[in-house]
N, C-alpha and C positions, 0 to 999 in steps of 0.2 A: 415799380423797383421792385425787385426780390427782396424778400426779407432772409437772412441767414441765421439760422439759429433757433427759429420759430417757425410757425406754418402763418402764411397770409390769412388774415381774416376772411377775405374774399374766398379761399380756397376750401371748397367742402370737404368734410373728412371723409377718408377713404375707407370702404366697409372692410371689415376684418377678412382676410383670406383664409379660406377653410385650409387645412392641414392635407399636404397633398398624400399622407397615408397615415392612419391611425396608429399607433403603437399598440401591438398587442399587449393584454394584460399579462402580468405575472403575479403568479402565487407568491405569497409569503415562503420565504426560504426554511424559516425555523422551525414548521410542522413537519416537514420532509426529514428532517435530520433527528427530530425526536421520534417519528415513526419508525426509522430505520434503526433507532436504537433501541426502542422496545422490542421491534422484531429480531433484533439478534440477541437480545438478552434473553428473551422468553421461549421463542422458538427456533434459533439456529439456522442453521443451513436447511433447504428441501433437498429431496433426495437426487443423486445426480441424474435421472432421467428427467427432471423436472428444473434442474439448474441451468440459468442462461450461462454461467460460466462454464459449465460442461459442455453446452452447446456449442458455445464458442471456441473450445478447446478440440473437439470432435469436428468441426468445421476447419480449422486452421491443419490440424492433421491432416484432412482429405487435401487441401490445396497443397501441403509439402508432396505428398503422393503424386499429385498430379503435374505439378511445376518440375518435380526432379526428373519425371519422364521427359519433359518437353525441353528443358533448358540443357545444354552441354555440361559433359560432366569435369568443369575447369573449375578453378577459384573464382574467375568472374562470371562464370555460369549458376555457380552455387551461390554465390553473393546477390545475383541478380534474381534467384529462386526465393531467395530466403526475403530479400525486400517486397518483392512482389507478394508472397505469401504472408508478409507483415502486413502490406497495406489491403490485404482482401481479408483480414480480420478485424483491422483497424477503423477502415472506412464506415462498413456496416455499424459497428458499434457504435461510432458518433453520429451518424443518421439517425439510427432508432432510437439512442438516447435523447437526442435533438427533438423528436418527434413525439415521444413520453414526455419530456419536459413540458411541451404545449399543453398537455391533458392537464387533468385533475392534480392537484397538490399530493392527494394521497397514493397516486399511481406512481408520481415521482418519488416518495418515500420507500415505496417497495422497491422500485428499481434501483434506489441507491443501496438498500440493503443488499441487494444482491452483488454491489461491487465489494463488499466487507465480509471480514470473516473471521471477527477477534474471539467469539464464542468456540467456532471450531478450532481456532488454534488452541486456547486454554484447555479445551476436551482433551486435544490430541496430548498436550503435555502433560494433563494429568493423568492419562493412562498410562505413559512411561512411569510418572512417579508412582503410581499404585503397585505396579508391577514390581519395581525397585524396592517398595518396602516390603512386598510379599514375598522377595527373595527369588522371584521369579524372571532371571537374569535373562534367558531367552527370550521370554515373553516382552520384557523392557526393549531387548534388542529389536526384535520384530515389528513392536509399535512405532519406534524409533525410525525404523528402515523405511516403513509403510506410509508412513504420515509427515515426517519433519524433515528429513535428510535424504539426498540422494548417494552418499557412500555407503561403502560396505560396513555394516554394524555386525558381521557375525562374530568377530573376536574381539569386539570391544569390551574392556573391565568395565563394573560397576562406575569408577569414578568416571571414564570417557563417555559412558552411556549420559551420566548426568551432565556432563560439561555439554555434550552436544544438546541436550533437549534445552538447557539455560541459552546457549548460544542461538539456538534457532528460534526460541520463544523471542528474544531480545530483536534478532534479526526481522522477523514476521511480523511482529509488533508494528512496524513499519509499513511492510509489504499490507497487511490484513486489514489496518485500521489508519495510520496516521497518514500515510501517502493520498489513498481514495479520497478521506476528506479534505486534506489539503486541495487536492485537485477541485473537489467539490466547490469548495470554497472560491477558487480561482476563476473556474470555467463553467461551473453548473455541472448538471448530469452529465453532458459529455465530457466533461474533464474527468470525472470519477471513472466513467466506463473506458475512456480513451486509455486512460492509468492502467485499467485491469485489462485491456487487451494487451498493452505493449508487456505489461507484467506476465500474463499468462504465456505470451511468445516466447519471453526470456525463460522462463520455468521449463517450456518444452525443447527450446532450441537454445539456449545460452551455455554451452557447455565448450571447455576447452579440449574435444577429442576430435578425430579424423572426419566424422560424419558431419559435424555442425562447428566445427572451427570458421569457415566461411559462410556456411548457409544462415548460422544464428548471429553472426557479427553485428548486424545491423539493430536486431531486436537486441542484443545485449548492451550495445553502447546506447541507444534510446533509452533503455531501463534504465542504466546508470544515471541520464542525465534528469530523467523525471524524477528520481530519488535524491538526487542531490540535496535539496532543500529539505523534503520531509524526513529523510535520516538523520539529520543533523537537529530538526525538531524533535525527533524521537528521542536523541541523546538527551536534549534540553530539559523533555518532560520527565525522564528517568532520574535526572540529576534534580529537579523541583520536588520531586516525590523523595528521593533519597536525602535531600537537606533538610524534609520537613522530619525525618527518621534519625537525624543526626549523623547523618553519613555525606553530607553535602560536599566536603574538602577532600575527600579522599575519592568520591565519584567524580568531581571536577579533575582533578589532578589525573586521575587513570584515563580519563576521556581524553583529555587534550596530549597526553603520553604516548596512549598506547592504540588510538585510532588509526593511526597509517600503517599498522603492521600487518594487516590482512589484504589480500589481492584485490578485493573489490574496495572502489573507493569511497563506499556507501557502507558497507555492512560492518566494518570497523568502529562506526561512532555507537551506534546503539548497545553494541557486543560489549566494548570497553566499558561504558557508561555502565552498563548491567555489572558487569566484573567488579568494578570500582563500588558500587550498591551495595554489593554481597560481600566484598572484602576477599574476593576468590581469584583463581587463576584460570582462564578458560583457555584452551589448547584444542587445535586440531593438529597430531602429530605429522610433522614435515612441513608443516604448511604456515603455522602461525603458533605465537602464544602471547597472550593479553595478561599482566601480569597485575591483579588487582588487589592481591594479597596472600599471605601464605598459607592460607587453610585450603586442603583438597577439597574439591567439589563433592557433595553428597547430595543423598535425595533431600536433605533437610535444605538443602540451599535450592532444589528445585522447587519447593513449596514456597520457600520465601521470595522466589523469583516470580511465580505465579501471583501471590499476593502483591508483589509490587507492580506487576504488569496490569491488573486489576484497578488500580487505583491510576496508574496512567492512563488505563483506558477511559476510566471517570473523567480525569482532568482533559484528555482530548474532547472525549464529546460535549463536555461544559465550554469548554473553548469554542468549540465548531458551532453550538447553539448561539454562544454569546455573539461570535461574529455574524451569523445570519440574523439576529435582531439586533446588532448595531448597523449592518446595512441594509436593513428592511428588507428588501426585494432581492437579494441577491448581492454578490460582490460588486463593488464598482467596475470589474474587468467583465461583468456578465450582465450588465444592465440591456433591456432591450429598449430601442423605440428613442 
């Protein structure tokens, strides 16, 4: 008679079955984050000729040229060409990142660093600040237009240059640091490099102009989607740092009240939080104004914004390393085996 709920004594025990597939080893995640931090803080960016993001941008620019020749010159044709160009940049980035991630932890850290660019962002804003302090307005405009914004800077006043530098610093604090770290925590190195590929495509093609209105539409929409959470996290980090400096209430209310005034669904969040933290208004003439306070934006506010962004960056790095330690060998969405 069979015995339910326990094994019959007469039945010999079954030998343990070997696993059908051994799970590959996974390196702890926190050393890679720490190595990326040290590289970014001490060494910054490699030359363009040696930078993987520059290689990726060049490859995608070549895809654009070829696909525009092959696809019909219509809205649908341009949208399809843009989608194929995006896929042609995104898929190799994901595959290469996945391959690197299976190698040594230090190689993963070096690859993660190439998806980040906080020191380069700070240096670009510092050049604008230094030129404004020296009274070299034309040089400040040149630095601003070359490194930080796509708008025409030739006629901007000193206040407008300072505002544009602060706005770009706040927005790109997300793009250059918080967002790639967020996607690293979610999906490992493929997450960080997948984000960087999409963000690069948006930087190249995400413009509301006849040439890119349809070609860059998919890249722009996907970039909006990938930045939705990180942009709000960036604003929350700015608020957290501002709260430690006694400006938490003003930053919070400015963030919540003003963040929806920009055309972008994401950029307004860190920009509005930064405006509140500094107590100034930030505006792009004819497009938006974020009312953070009555003071005109000056070079001193650019310096304050850089200091605040540095503290936000340290907080972001600490959070990323803490999360990597908490999850041991990667985020719960990125475990293998």
